[in-house]
ZANUDO-903213 format. One record per residue: residue in three letters; x, y, z of N, C-alpha, C in turn. Coordinates in steps of 0.05 Angstrom, whole numbers, plus 5000, padded with zeros to 4 digits. Example, Ala and Ser with C-alpha at 12.3 -4.5 7.8 and 13.67 -1.06 7.14 Angstrom:
Ala526448865156524649105156526449345156 Ser525749555142527349795143525850015157 
! end
This chain:
Met538827153452541327053453543027103468 Lys542327343484543527443507544527283526 Arg542827113529543526903547546626703541 Leu545326633516546726483502550226553499 Trp550026873493552627043491553426983521 Gly552827133535553827003561554826853571 Ile553526543569555126313572557826293549 Cys558426413524560326373509562626473520 Leu561926773538563726913554565326763568 Leu563226543591564626443622565526283603 Leu565226103587566225813579568425983573 Ala569226143553571826303548574126333572 Ser572126443589574126503615575726333627 Val573926023628574825883646575225653629 Gln576725723607578225503586580725423597 Gly581925543616585225383635583925193646 Leu581025153652580524933672578824693661 Pro578224523665576624313643573924293654 Thr572924353637569724323644567824193629 Asn569324123602567224013581566223713586 Gln567723563604567023313614566923223633 Leu566523423657565423523683562323393689 Asn561123203704559123093714557423393716 Gln555023423700553723643710551623593717 Ser550923323735548123263745548123443772 Cys545023423784544423493808545023303823 Arg546923203846546923043865543823173889 His542222883895540622953916539323183908 Ser538423293898537023563895534023483892 Gly533223233879530823163876529623263850 Glu530923423841530623493811532123403778 Glu529723353765530223153733532723333727 Ser532123573722534023753710536323873711 Pro537923903699541123903705541024163721 Cys543624183740544224333751544724663733 Ser544624873754544625193730548125123723 Arg547425143701549825263684550625423686 Asp549725593686550325903688552225943727 Leu550925893733551825913765554125733772 Asn555025533758556625393764559425533748 Leu559125583720561025743710561825973717 Gln559726113724560426353740562026333767 Tyr561326083779563126113802566025943801 Ile565625813780569525683760569825953753 Gln568926053747570626373740571726573758 Arg569826583780571526663810573926433815 Met573426273817575026063829577926043813 Glu578026123782580426053768580826413776 Ser580226593788581426853784583526803818 His583126643829584326573864587426433849 Met588226333822589526073821592026263811 Arg594226113806596526163791597925963777 Pro595825893757596125683739598725623732 Glu601125803723603725813718605725633743 Leu603825633768606525463789605925213781 Asp607125053790606924673799605324623814 Ala602624463805601124433831602724143845 Cys604624003842605623813851606923853870 Gln607924203868610824233889610324443907 Asp607024553904605524663921602924783907 Phe600724583916598724593909597324863923 His597224983943596125233959597325363938 Gly600325453932600925673909599325653889 Tyr598625453880597825373851594725383844 Ala593425373867589925453871589525663882 Cys591625753904590326013921592626313917 Gly594226223896596626423903596526683891 Asn593626703878593227053868590527113885 Trp590027003917588527043929587827333943 Arg590227393951591327613966591227873948 Ser591327843922591328053901588428063889 Val587227893895584327903895582728023916 Tyr583028043943581928083966583428173986 Gly586328173989587428424010588628234028 Ala590628274036591828134065589528024090 Gly589827814096587727804122585627694121 Val584627624100581627624085581527244077 Ser580127124093579626824079576426844072 Ala576926624061573826574049571626594067 Met572726504099570826444119570026774133 Ser572126894122571227154136570327404117 Leu570227224085568527404073565627344078 Ser565327074072562226964084560827024108 Gly562627054133561427204153560827464156 Ser562127604136561827884136559428004117 His558427794098556727834089553427764102 Ile554127494115552227504140551727784156 Asp553427874161552828124178551828364159 Gln552428354147551428594120548228434122 Arg547428294117545228184114543428254134 Tyr544528244158543728254187542928714187 Val545328744178544429054183542429104156 Asp542429064133540429014120537828994127 Leu536828854145535328774161534129004173 Phe536029014200534829194215534529514202 Glu535729644188535229874180533329794162 Arg531629544150529229594141527829654157 Leu527829474178525429474197524729734204 Leu527129914215527630174218525430374200 Arg525830314176524930454157521730344159 Glu520930104157518129984154516329914176 Pro515730094194514330104218512129834221 Asn510729784192509029644189510129424182 Ala512129284175513529054164512228754183 Leu511828554167510828354184512228284213 Glu515228264207517628174221516128364255 His514828604253514728714274512628484293 Arg510728394277509028244298509627934305 Leu512527894294513827614295515127614332 Pro515227404342517827314366520127484361 Met520727564382523927694380524727964358 Phe523627944337525028164326523828494340 Pro522028554350521728794365524328894387 Lys524828714403526128634423528928654411 Leu529528514387532128594369532328894358 Leu530728934353530829184338531529404362 Arg530329434379530629554405533629584411 Tyr534129394412537429304429539329354403 Tyr538829384378540329454361540529744371 Glu537829944362537630164366539830254389 Ser539730184407541130224434543730284427 Cys544630044408547429974406548430144392 Arg546730254371547430514345548030764364 Ala545830814391546231074398549031044417 Leu550030814415552330954431554831164426 Asp555731264445558131454443559431384459 Lys560731624480563531554489562731394509 Pro563731054508564630924526564830954557 Arg562930884575562330974599561830654616 Leu564430484622564330274640562830264663 Arg562830484679562130534709559530504695 Arg557330584672554830534681553630254676 Tyr556030024671554929794673554629684706 Leu556629824723555629864751553529924771 Ser552530144759550330224766547830124757 His547829924736546229754738545129494751 Leu547429414762546729184780546429164806 Pro544628924813542528984834544329054861 Val543729134886545229154907544928944928 Pro547928824934547928594951546328594974 Ala544928494989543928415018545828565034 Thr547728415034550228525056552828475041 Asn554728545067557528545040559028325046 His557828105049558927885052560527765021 Trp563127775018564027604983561027424969 Leu560127284985559027094968556427254961 Glu555927504971552927544963553727764932 Leu556727924928556128044901557527854880 Met558527614898559827434878557827224864 Ala555727184872553227034868552427294848 Ile552327444857551127674832551627694800 Leu554527754804556327804781555827484760 Gly556227264781555427054766553727024751 Arg550927154755548627114741549527224717 Tyr551527454708551827524681555027374669 Gly555327214679557426994662560027064678 Cys560427194696563027304717562927064734 His563926894738563726694759565526484761 Glu568826624747571126554754572826544774 His571726784795574626844813572226774841 Tyr573826704867573626554886572226334887 Leu569526274890568226074888566726044854 Lys567225814844566425794809563725634823 Ile561425764809559025594809558125674782 Glu557325474765555725504741555725274730 Val553825304714552425034693553425014676 Ile554424834667555024634639553324454631 Gln554924384607552324144592554823924600 His552823624614555123454620555023244594 Asn552423214584553222964555551123104540 Ala549122924529547422984505545323114518 Thr544523034540541923064546541223104582 Gln543923274585544023354613545723584609 His545523754632547023994652547723924675 Met548824064691549324024713550824254728 Val549724314759551424514768554024464780 Val556124614773559224524775560224774797 Ile561924614822562124784839565124784848 Gln567624904830570024844835571325144844 Ala573825154858575625274864576525504845 His577225804858577425924838579225904824 Glu579126064797580426034768583626094776 Phe585326004783587826144790589126274758 Asn589026054737590326204713589226464701 Leu587126544716585526734701585827054719 Arg588427244710589027384730587027694727 Leu587727924737585628114741588028394732 Asn587528464704589728714696587928894707 Leu588629014725587629344728588629484720 Ser586729564693587529814681587530064688 Arg588130294668587330554679583430594683 Thr583030444651580130514646578530284674 Ile578630114673577929944699577730184727 Tyr580430184737580930304756578930574762 Gly579130774737577430964736574831004738 Ser573630774727570930694722570930624750 Leu571630514767571130394798571130644814 Arg574530844807573331034826571831224824 Arg570731234800567731474796565431294813 Tyr565531084810562330914814562730854842 Met565530904865565730874887566231194897 Asn564931374880566031704896568231704906 Asn570331644883573031744890574031624920 Lys572831394937573531284953575331094947 Leu577231134939579730844926582530924943 Pro584130674945586830814946587930814913 Ser590330934917591330964885591430674871 Leu591830744846592330574829594330344839 Ser596530454832598430264847598030124874 Gln597030234897596830054918594829894907 Leu592629964891590229724892591829504869 Arg593429514855594729394844596729194864 Ile597429274873599329134897597428964910 Gln595629054930593028914943591428694930 Phe590628784904590328534889592228324875 Arg594528344868596828214873596428054894 Gln596528074911596827934949596027754943 Leu592927924928590427724936590227494921 Glu591227514899591027334874593927074885 Glu595527244893597327014902596326774934 Thr595426934941594226774962591526564956 Leu589826754935588126534923589426254905 Glu591726344892592426134880594125894895 Arg595026064914596625764932594125614948 Leu591325784953589325544968588325424947 Ser587425524917586825374894588225144879 Arg591025154877591925014858591924744868 Pro590824594856591024304863593824194865 Lys594723934884597223934890598923744868 Asn597523644849598623544821597323654805 Ile598623894791596924094775597323904746 Asn599123694739599123554709598523324714 Ser596723294737595022994738593423074715 Asp592122864697589322824680586622714706 Glu587622634719585322554738583522694748 Glu580922564748578122704756577922834779 Thr577623064785577723164818573923184822 Leu572723284798569923374809568123024810 Thr566223104837564722864853562922974854 Val560522754849556922814849557322774882 Tyr556223054887554523074917551723154912 Thr549523114931547923204937547623464948 Val545723634953546023914966546523784996 Glu544723655007544923465024547823445033 Gln549223305029551223185036554123445023 Leu554023515013555423755005554823965041 Gln552724025037552524155064553524045096 Arg552723765091554223645117557323615115 Asp558323585085561723535092562523795089 Leu561224035081562424315073559924495093 Pro560224515115557924675128558425005131 Ala561225055126562125365128560525555110 Leu558625435094557525595072554425475074 Asn552025625074549125605067549025495040 Trp549725215028550225224999547225194990 Thr544425145001542225214991541725474986 Tyr541925685002542425974997544626074978 Ala546726004981548926024953547825994927 Leu545725754927545425624900542725854895 Glu541425934907538626044901539926304900 Leu541526454909542826704896544126674878 Arg545826464874547426464846545726434817 Leu544326224817542326174803539226234802 Asn539026384818535826424822533626184815 Gly534225954834532325794829532425644861 Thr530625454865530325334887531525084881 Tyr532924904907534324684899533924514927 Glu532824294915531924084938535523964950 Ala534223794969536023704984537823474974 Ser536223344957537123174932538623234909 His538223524904538923554881542423454877 Gln543723434854545623304845548023594837 Leu550123484843552023754833554023624826 Leu556023774815558923734808560923864828 Val562523774848564023804861566223844861 Asp568124034865570624004866572823854890 Glu574723834894576423774915575423924947 Leu574023844965572523894983575524025001 Pro577323955009579724045025580524385005 Arg580224404982580924614965578624794973 Leu576624734968574424874971573925065001 Arg574924875025574324955052576325155055 Gln578925145051580725275051580125595039 Leu578825575018578625785011575826015014 Ile574425815030572525935046572926075075 Glu574525955080575726015113576726295097 His578526215087580526555077578926795070 Leu576526655049575426965037574127005063 Asp572926845088571526965107572927185132 Gln576127085122577227295140578827455132 Thr578127515108579727795085577427995090 Asp578228245089577728475088575428485066 Ala572428545073570228565054570128665033 Arg571329025032571629125018574029144998 Leu576628985008577928904981576128714963 Leu575228554976573828224960572428374939 Gln570528574947568528764939569728844922 Leu571629034925572229134891574529054877 Tyr575728824887576228604865574228534851 Ser571628404863570028254849568828464826 Leu568428654832567728974813569028934791 Ser572528944795573529004779573828804760 Arg574728554771574228294749571328334735 Phe569128424750566928394720566628634703 Leu568228854704568728994688571228884669 Gln573028814673574628584659572828354642 His570628344663569528074638568228154616 Leu567128394617565128484600566828634580 Thr568828784585571228874564572328714549 Gln572728444556574128154542571927984531 Leu569228104526567327944511568227994482 Pro567727824470567927834435565528084428 His567128274412565428464394563728654418 Asn565428694436563428924455564329184443 Pro561829234438562629544422562229764445 Val562829684473563629974488566630014492 Thr568129674479570529714483571829694460 Ser570229684434571229664403571329924389 Arg569430064397567930274389571030514391 Thr571330664369572630984374571131094355 Asn572131374360570631574352571531564315 Ser572731484310573631464283571631224265 Asn570431084282568630844270565631044248 Ser565530994225564431114201561130904219 Asp558931114212556230954211556030584201 Ser557330584185557030274168558330124191 Asn560430244197562130084209560830034242 Ser559630254253558730234280555430004277 Ala554530034257552129794246552929544248 Val555229524238556829284231558029094261 Ser558829384278559329194293557529134317 Cys555129304316552729214335551528944335 Val552028874301550928644296552528404300 Gln555828464303557728254307557028214345 His556828444353555928434384554028244387 Met551528294372548828184380549027914375 Arg550227754351551027554344551927374366 Lys553427474383555027354411552927334430 Thr552127594442550927594458547327564454 Leu546627474430543827444431543127224410 Tyr544327004409545326744388543026664381 Leu540926544401538726424396535926694383 Pro535926924385534527014381535627194341 Met538127264345539227274329538927044305 Asn538626844307538626644286535726504272 Tyr534326614294531726594286531126784273 Ala531227094272531527294255532927204226 Tyr535127114233536527104199534226884191 Glu533426674202532726374197529626484178 Thr528426664199525326744180525426944161 Thr528027154165527627254140529627164117 Tyr531527034120532626964092532826674084 Tyr533726524111534026264100532926024111 Ala530126134114528125934114526825734074 Lys527126034056525525914025528625774018 Gln530425684024531425554010533225334033 Arg532525294059532425084076531724834065 Ala529624804057528824514047530424424017 Ala531924603999532424493981535724483985 Asp536724644003539924564021539824304034 Glu537724234053537324044075537623694053 Arg535923704030535523524011538723434000 Val540323593995541823593987544823574008 Ile544723704028546923644051546223424065 Phe543723334069543023134084543622884066 Gly542922874045544122654023546922664023 Val548722814022551522834028552722654058 Phe551622724073552222674107551022334108 Glu549022304090548121974092550221844085 Glu551321974056553021724041555221694057 Leu557021924067559521964089558021764112 Lys556621844122555721564149556121314147 Ser554921254118554420894110558020934098 Gln559220984088562020984082563220934102 Leu563421084122565021164150564320894166 Ala562220774167561220564185561620274172 Gln561920394141563220094133566620014137 Leu567520304127570720284138570720184170 Ile569320284186569720134223568819894215 Lys567119784202566419404194568619284193 Glu569919434171572619344159574619224181 Asn574819504187576819464219579519394213 Gly581019614195584119634188585719594207 Leu584419714230586419764253586119534269 Arg584419344262584219144274584219174315 Leu581319344310580119434342578419154350 Asp579019174376577319014386574718994383 Ala572818714390570718784378568818944395 Asn569119064415568019164429567719504427 Leu570419564422572019834409569619924382 Val569119704362568519654338565319754339 Glu564319624355561119634363560819924371 Ala562119974392562420224405561920464385 Phe565120404366564920654341562620644326 Gln560820354314559020434296557020484310 Gln556220484342554220684346554720994343 Lys557621024353558321364347556821444322 Val557321304297556821394271553921414267 Gln553221114276549721174273548921454292 Gly550421484313548621744332549722044321 Leu551521974303552722294287550122434275 Arg549622704288547422874279548423094262 Leu547223254249547223484239545223664236 Asn546123854243544524204250544924324235 Val543624424210543024644194543224834202 Gly544525134204543425394214543625364247 Asn543625154262543525134288541725264300 Met539025124296537525184306535224974322 Pro534325104341532824824349530124694331 Gln530624414332528624314318525924234317 Asn524824294300521624354296520524474316 Ala521824724328521424904345518025084333 Thr516325104348514625404339514825634345 Asp513225814331513626074349513326124362 Gln510925934381509826004415513625854430 Phe514925704423517525744429519525914443 Tyr519226084419520726234414519526534431 Ala517426494433515326714450516026694480 Asp516626414483516626344516519626354516 Cys521526334495524926384503524626714509 Glu523126924503524627214499522527334516 Gln520627124540518127224561520127464579 His521827284596523627404613526027584606 Trp526527644572528527804563528128084571 Gln529128244581528128544583530228714564 Val528228924549530029104531528329354529 Gly530029494535529729844536532129974519 Asn531730264523533730444510536430444518 Asp536730374539539830424554541030224540 Phe543530204526545529984522546129754539 Tyr547229894566548029804584547029644599 Arg544229654605542029534619541329304599 Asn540929444577539829134553542928964557 His545529064558547228834547547328634576 Leu547428764597547028574625544328434629 Glu541728564616539828394615540028104597 Ser541028174576542127974552543727714569 Leu545327824583547727654590545227474619 Leu543927614627542627434651540227344636 His539527424619537227184600539526914589 Tyr541026954585542226774572543326524593 Tyr545526684619545226524638542926384651 Gly540926544658538826444678537526214659 His537026184626536626004612537625714617 Leu540625724620542625484628541425394652 Ala541225634670540425484698537625314695 Glu535525394688532925384683533525064665 Leu534525084646534224874635536124584645 Glu537324644664538524434685536724364709 Arg534224584718533124444736530524334717 Thr529524434697526724394694526424024677 Ala524223974680523123654681522023674651 Asn521323814637519623964618520623834600 Ala519123524594520723364570520623544531 Thr518623724541518723844504521824084509 Lys521924194522523724454531526724304526 Arg527124064538529923934539529423834518 Gln527923644500528423574464528923824453 Leu527324004447527524234438531224344445 Ser532124404463534124514474536724304466 Tyr536324074465539024014461539223844432 Ser537224024414537223914389539624114374 Phe540024344386542424504380544724594399 Asn546024804398548224854412548025144417 His546925194435545825454453548425574460 His550425714438552925864441551826034464 Gly554226134474554226314495556526544487 Pro555126834500557026974498560227034488 Thr561426794494564726744500565726714475 Leu564326534461564826364430566526464426 Leu569026434417569926534402569526524368 Asp570526734353569126774323569626544302 Asn572326434316573426214292572525974294 Ile570725864319568925704329566825664309 Asp565225904321562125864307563126014274 Ala564726094262564426134239564525884213 Thr565125664225565225454202564125174217 Pro563425054203562024764220564524604235 Tyr563024504257564024404275563324174286 Phe565023984303563723744319563223784347 Tyr560723804356559823814392560423564400 Cys561723524415563023214418560923164445 Leu559323334458558023304484554823214474 Ser554023304450551723284440552123114412 Ser554823044407554822814380553822934359 Ile554223254353552723334338554823514319 Ile554223564283555523714284553824014266 Ile554424194278553324514276554724614242 Met552224654232553624804202552125074204 Pro553925344208553425554206551525684185 Tyr549925954190549325994161551726214144 Ala554026184156555726274140557226114118 Tyr556525894126557225654108555125594089 Val552725534086550925444076551125724057 Gln552425834039553125994018555225963998 Leu555126143982558526133960559926253979 Pro562726153982563125983956563125733970 Phe562025664002562425314004560625173989 Phe558025313993556625133979553325253965 His553025093952550025223938549524883931 Ala546224873930544724593931545024573893 Gln545724743878545924753851548424663844 Phe549824623862552724563848553624333833 Trp555524333815555624113798556623923821 Pro557723653821557623473838561523493845 Ala563223603831565823663841565723853857 Leu564424173854563924343866563024213890 Leu560824113891559024013910560523823942 Tyr561923563923563023393942566023533951 Gly567223743935569823783936570323913964 Asp568024023969567824283996565724104020 Leu563124084009562024024025562723684041 Ala563423514024564123224030566823234053 Asn568423404043570723524054569823564079 Thr569323804081567823914107566223764130 Leu563823604115562323424133564523114149 Gly566223024122568122834127570322974154 His571423234156573123244178571923314201 Glu568923354196567823464221566523114239 Met565722964218565422754224567522604240 Leu569322604231572422444236573322584272 His572422824268573522904292572722714319 Ala569522574315569122434331570922204340 Phe572422214314574921924324577922034327 Asp577622364328579922454334581622414358 Thr583622464362586322424393584522594410 Tyr583022804411581122904432579022804445 Phe577722734414574522714433573922444420 Val575222244418574821934410573121834441 Asp574421924457573521834487569921864490 Tyr569622064471565622134484564321884467 Asp562721844478560721564463558921774451 Ala556721614441554821704421552821874435 Gln552121884457550321994484552122314500 Gly555522294486556722464499557222384523 Val558122204535558622104557561721974557 Leu564522114570565822064573568021794584 Arg568121554560569721364565572321294568 Asn573321084565575721084566576520864532 Tyr576120924518576720904480579120954480 Ser580821194485583421234481585521044497 Asp585020984524586620774534586920544522 Gln584820474510584420184499585320244468 Leu585020444455586820514426589420544440 Arg591020614451593420614461595220294465 Leu593120154463594819854467594519754437 Asn593719914412594219784388595419934375 Ser597919754368599719854350599420044317 Arg597519964316597120014285595820394282 Tyr594020304315593220654323595420864326 Val597220724340598820864353601420984331 Ala601320714320602620764295602521034279 Gly600220974275598721224256598321414264 Val598121504298598121844300601021824318 Asn603421684306606121704305606921814282 Cys605921754260606921874234606122224228 Leu602822244243602522514242603622644260 Asn604022634280604722724298607722904299 Asp607923004280610523154277611823384296 Thr613023564297613623734314613023974305 Asp612123964277611124194264608024314275 Val606424044278603424094277603124294305 Ile600924344302599424594323597724394343 Met596524284323594224104339593123834324 Leu594623694341594123374327591823324315 Asn589523424337587123314328585923424299 Glu586723684290585923764275586723564249 Arg589923584253590923394229589423164226 Thr589622994249587622714240585222854229 Ala583823094230581223074221581223104191 Asp583223274183584523384159584623044141 Ile586722934155587422754132585022494133 Ser583622424151581722234156578522254143 Gly578822584148575822654132576422684109 Thr579122754088579022744065578922544042 Arg580522254062580022034060577621944057 Leu576621954075572721914075572022014047 Ala572222284045571022524026571522353997 Leu574322253996575022123969574021793963 Lys573521693982571621363985569621423987 Thr567921693988565421653983564921763949 Tyr566121953942566122063916567421993894 Met570121913888572021883872573821653867 Gln572021463870573521193875573921093841 His572321233825572421053801574821263776 Pro576821073769578521273758577321463733 Ala575321393717574821583703572821803719 Glu572221833744570921973755573522233766 Arg575422113774578122233772579022343748 Arg579122243726579822373707578422613698 His575822623701573822823684572923003710 Asn573222963736572123083752574423233777 Gly577023023772578023123803579623343800 His580823433779581923723777580323963799 Met577923873779575224193794574924043825 Tyr575723793832574323753859576523813878 Phe578423813872580623883886581724213886 Leu581324323870581024633872579024763890 Gln576224683878575424703904574724653926 Phe577024373937576624373963579324623975 Ala580824673949583124823958581625163969 Gln579125223959577825523970577425583998 Phe576725314014576925364043579425474056 Phe582125394043584025404057585125684052 Cys585025764027585526034012585226274035 Gly587626374034588026624058587926534090 Glu587126304092587126274121590226184132 Glu589426424160592626434176591926244200 Ala594726104208594625994233593326114254 Asp591625904278591126074301591825834322 Ile590325864344591325734366590425444361 Tyr588725374350588425114337588324944314 His589725104297590125044267592525144259 Asp593425004235595525094218595025294198 Thr597325504183596325554161595625434143 Gly593625524124591425394109593525294085 Ser595925324070597325274058598625054074 Lys599124964094599824744105598424584113 Arg595524674115593924334121593124294096 Leu593124444073591624384048593924204030 Asn596924244036598124074021598823834037 Tyr598723914060599323564075597623464072 Ala595223504081592723254074592723144046 Leu592523334027593123183995595823123981 Ala598423124004599222993996599722714007 Gln598222654027597322354029595122254019 Met593622323997591722223978593622143966 Pro594221903953594821843919592621933903 Glu590422003901588222083886588922313876 Phe590422463892591422773881593922733864 Ala595422623872597922543851597122423826 Glu595722203831593922203796592922343784 Val591822413801590222673777591522853772 Phe593822973788595223243772598523113755 Asn599122823758601122673748603022763761 Cys603522773792605722883803607622583800 Arg610922663800612522503806611922363833 Pro613222143834613822043858616222193871 Gly616122183896618222423912617722733909 Thr616522793897615423033897613823113920 Pro613423433930612423423955609623373961 Met608123413934605923273934604622963932 Asn607322813931607122563920609722443935 Pro609722363964611122363978611522063978 Val614021913980614421613980613421573996 Glu613021624022611521464045608921744065 Arg606621474064604221684074603421554096 Cys601821704114601121564144598621494137 Arg598121294154595521184154593721194183 Tyr591821284182589921344204587621204200 Trp585221294204582821184206582421134171 
! end
């Protein structure tokens, strides 16, 4: 009786939203019984609390669907930040439980003991002492600029003097890249960095103002020597060299030694590298060899400290004396999620997500395959009248699209994780632990570039092993990774309010289909269209620019107000793909359309603009105004903001 009474209360609370005729089946769940009615009604009640139904949806749908969001959650809060905070708290709960329960099963699994020790060392941090990072660095064999530069590069500080790093080249290959000094990145010699450096050098330094002048003069010279002659050119300046060829053409350095020192491995004469323009490298090396070695050392150490302080969520720089104990725990977790990406994902998967993965993947991959089939059909119909070779290439791109839920190595065993942590050192000192974690990550990349182990390569290329510098807004939501042709769906997404395997179709497709559609269409946006199914860069955009229909569609979307054109094209095309997949029948739109579009809006509630995206209100309203199905569902008169007379066509 209590359950029946609860459902009656829920039905009364959502009476403003039409629910009686909603499709209540469970799509792709593999279950014959209907989806959980309680869960869906509770979620609809929550969604209703975000609305301002007195507003006109045809004038401002974001205001209609999200107008009360700030009153509920406060300023600066989005659905994604709420979801991310929930993930952070689950990590805190896990580690605090393991500290209380020394006999828990997790202590006997890979990764967990070292993660817990790292967490404890982070929680024990008190007053920040940057110089302690310097005290844990290996001592260079000589005072030559290359020695210290190579050591610091192992920790990810590889942008100055001579840039030697490992990058992903395509879906199955990493390569070593050698480039000139990154002149766009400048050193800000703050008082904090200067003070740490002065104490480390036993007060044997010029004054802060003098050192700033010396560093500025050095940077001006490095910029002059490393700046390309035609900086605005899109022409590729990297060339494939073997180590032997590079040594022959640029003998100023012992390149075998430089690579071994920087990447901690052996490189044969036939090993292939990607190398920047040799004249720039040559003049840089000649200048550095003639410059005061102590000045170059001080500049390298200062750049290193700046690199560490600028890493996202470094608790050494983010912690203040006013932080509460709970905030300290959360800041440590946020730091560890960046610095120890794979170990932290393993812990979350093992503790929380493994039990729901099978049910989630049945639904998520079911919708994913529907969308792929629909997208393949749209390309086959060839509304843009593309050349046959482009149609074939784009069909291959669709078929090659992959999806990884949780961003974990696919079908990896516990032994794989045990091997991964083998050379990862963790003790009681946070500063050493942080450096060791950076050393472990960048060492993994170098080893992946060198290894011929087919199993290791297959596992490593089945996910995207994020680095410590990855920004929050990239990892917080699903995204398309062009080099691997893979859509990454992080743990923060596979939970309410975005997804539940028991969602009714309008709620399921309202977010999941639109999100997947958006990411799938990034494979064909104005930035990533040139990458083929294997992540190899092609010239597809050059061919597309000769197609008048394509150019007209791009120009229509590219108004002066848009921040990132590729995000707008993915918004429009992804939304259109989701609608073609789910709501093509008038009866389905009539019964499920309101709920579908309201669920779609939840992703954009509270979203502010950033360097990649427009505000949530602008993105939502613009995308849905391009959809005649929206105007039909909400009975918008022609000429209203959400039912414009003219619309843009793209994919």
